[in-house]
N, C-alpha and C positions, 0 to 999 in steps of 0.2 A: 281243809278245804283252804285254798290258798287264799292270802290276802288281797284283796282289789280296792284298797282305799287308795285314793289319786294320791301322788306324792309329787312335789315340785322338782324341779331340773336337777337342784343341789344334791335334795336325798337321793337321785337317781343316780348319781356317782357311787353312794355308798351302797345302794342297792345291786348296782353292776358289779361291784368287787364282791359282794354278800354272795351274789347268783351265780358267779364264777362261769361255768360252761352253760348253766341254764339260762343265762340272760339272751333274750330274744329282741333286744332293744335293736333299733336300725340309725340311721344317721339322718333319719327326718326332720330331727332338730325339735321333736315334742317337749312342750313346755310340762305337761303333766304325764305320768306312765303309770303302770302297776310296777309292783314290785320287782317284776321280771323284764321291766322294759317295754314291755307291749302297750299299742294304745288302749285307751280306757274306753271302755262300752258305755253309751250315753246312758243307759239304764243305772249303772252302777254308780257314775258321776252323781246323776239326779239323787240315787238314795243316799249317797255319802254327804251330799250338800245338804239334805233336811236337817242334820242335828245342827249344824251353825245356825240356820234359821230358826229352829226351836229355840237354842239358846239366847239368839237376839230377839226374840219374840215376835218374828215378823212372819207373815204370811208364806205358807209353803209355795215357790216357784220354781220351776226349772231351772237349771243352771243357763241355760241359753238364753233364757227370757230375760238375763243380765245384760245381755247386748242391746236388747230391743229397749228395756228401759234407760240403759245408759244413752243411749243416741237421742232419745224421745226426750229426754230430761235436758240434754245437751240442747236440742232443738227448741224446745220450749223456753231456756233462758238466752235466746238469742244468739247461740254459739254461730259461727260462720262454718257454712255447709263444707268447706273442705276439711277444716279440723275434726268435725264431726265424723267424717269419711275416715279418716286417718285412726280414731281410735280402735273404732273395730276391724280397721284392716281392710276396707272394702278396696276394690279397683278402681270404681267409679263412684261420683258424686250420685246419681241417677240410682245406683242400688241402694244406697244408703238412705236417701230421701223417699223413694217409692218403700221400700221394704221395713225399715226401722225407725219411721218416724209417722206419728198422729197427730191431729189436733184433738187436743183434749175438750170436753164438752163445755167446762167452762170458759175455755179459750173463744170457743164458737158461740156461746151464749155473749160474750162479751163484744165478737164481731157483730152479731147482730144487733144487738142494742145500739152500736155506733150506726148501724144503718139505719134503724128506726129513727135515732134522734137526728139523722140527716133527713129523714124524708118528713119528719115533723117539723123540720126548719129550725131545731134547737142547736145545732151545730153552726156557729157563724161561718167556718171555712167553706160551708158547701151552701150557704143561703143564695138563693137565685139560680140554683141548678134547676133545669127543667127535668123532670121524669116523666119518661112516656113508658107505657107496656104493650109493647108491641105483639100483636097477635091475640089480644084479649077480645073476649066476647062477653059482654056484662049483660 
């Protein structure tokens, strides 16, 4: 059985020499390849990613989930949308913001607490604001 462990691009140079005529790599500029230069199957990447997760004692996640986590954490920390877009290499900010960010539950609670404060008049910045409910039937 052939070794399917992901290899960084620098290791691919040595792999290419060792593989000789069996090298199947292309000029796609892949960062990680198999030992014979082919793209890594996602299931193999996820399987080989399990060992470092276990060593780090973190929950098991798919490798691709790291993109979502990184973008979401950057967003939560207030990073600029364009910078977040560039980290995973998206072509548009909309893709980044629609697909890879979400509002955490604690952030939602904090926002609703502020709305509650405003409705109770606890927030001096919003005192005197008239709140009307449109279409309400009490």
